[in-house]
C-alpha positions in Angstrom: 21.6 311.1 46.7 22.0 307.4 47.0 19.0 305.2 46.0 17.8 302.9 48.8 17.6 299.3 47.7 14.6 297.1 48.5 15.1 293.9 50.5 14.4 292.0 47.3 17.1 293.8 45.4 19.5 293.2 48.3 18.8 289.5 48.1 19.5 289.4 44.4 22.7 291.4 44.6 24.0 289.6 47.7 26.0 286.4 47.4 23.7 283.4 46.9 24.5 281.9 50.3 22.8 284.9 51.9 19.6 283.8 50.3 20.1 280.3 51.7 20.6 281.7 55.1 17.3 283.7 54.8 15.6 280.4 53.6 16.8 278.6 56.7 15.8 281.4 59.0 12.4 281.6 57.3 11.7 277.9 57.6 12.7 278.0 61.3 10.1 280.7 61.8 7.4 278.9 59.7 7.9 275.4 61.4 9.0 276.2 64.9 8.7 279.8 66.2 5.3 280.9 64.8 3.5 277.6 65.9 5.1 277.8 69.3 4.0 281.4 69.7 0.5 280.6 68.5 0.3 277.6 70.8 1.3 279.8 73.7 -1.3 282.5 72.8 -3.9 279.9 71.9 -3.8 278.0 75.1 -6.4 280.4 76.5 -8.9 279.5 73.7 -10.9 282.0 71.8 -9.8 283.6 68.5 -6.1 282.8 69.2 -6.8 279.1 69.4 -8.7 279.2 66.1 -5.8 281.1 64.5 -3.3 278.4 65.8 -5.5 275.6 64.3 -5.8 277.4 61.0 -2.1 278.1 60.8 -1.3 274.5 61.6 -3.4 273.4 58.6 -1.9 275.9 56.2 1.7 275.6 57.5 2.8 273.2 54.6 1.4 275.6 52.0 3.2 278.6 53.6 6.4 276.7 53.7 6.1 275.6 50.0 5.4 279.1 48.8 8.3 280.5 50.8 10.7 277.8 49.6 9.7 278.2 46.0 10.2 282.0 46.2 13.5 281.7 48.0 14.7 279.0 45.6 14.1 281.6 42.8 16.1 284.2 44.7 19.0 281.8 45.2 19.0 280.9 41.5 18.8 284.6 40.4 21.4 285.6 42.9 23.7 282.8 41.8 23.3 283.9 38.2 23.8 287.5 39.0 27.0 286.8 40.9 28.2 284.5 38.1 27.6 287.2 35.6 29.6 289.7 37.7 32.5 287.3 38.0 32.6 286.8 34.2 32.4 290.5 33.6 35.3 291.1 36.0 37.3 288.2 34.6 37.7 286.4 37.9 
């Protein structure tokens, strides 16, 4: 039976540019899509409006944490793929 890989393992074993694509998509969500969704939901006020304000204040922190994590995945993936190339003699 084949072992199922976790998403993290997939990112490490994938070419490094796949991690860059995930980084770009994640930043799009952090900076554009999630705030737009929360603004739409928060226009009625109440708890959704408070959530939108809190997210807006923490958005740079979320982005930095995500970027640091993805930069590590890009570096690890690049190193893993470089090691595979050297092993295969390419």
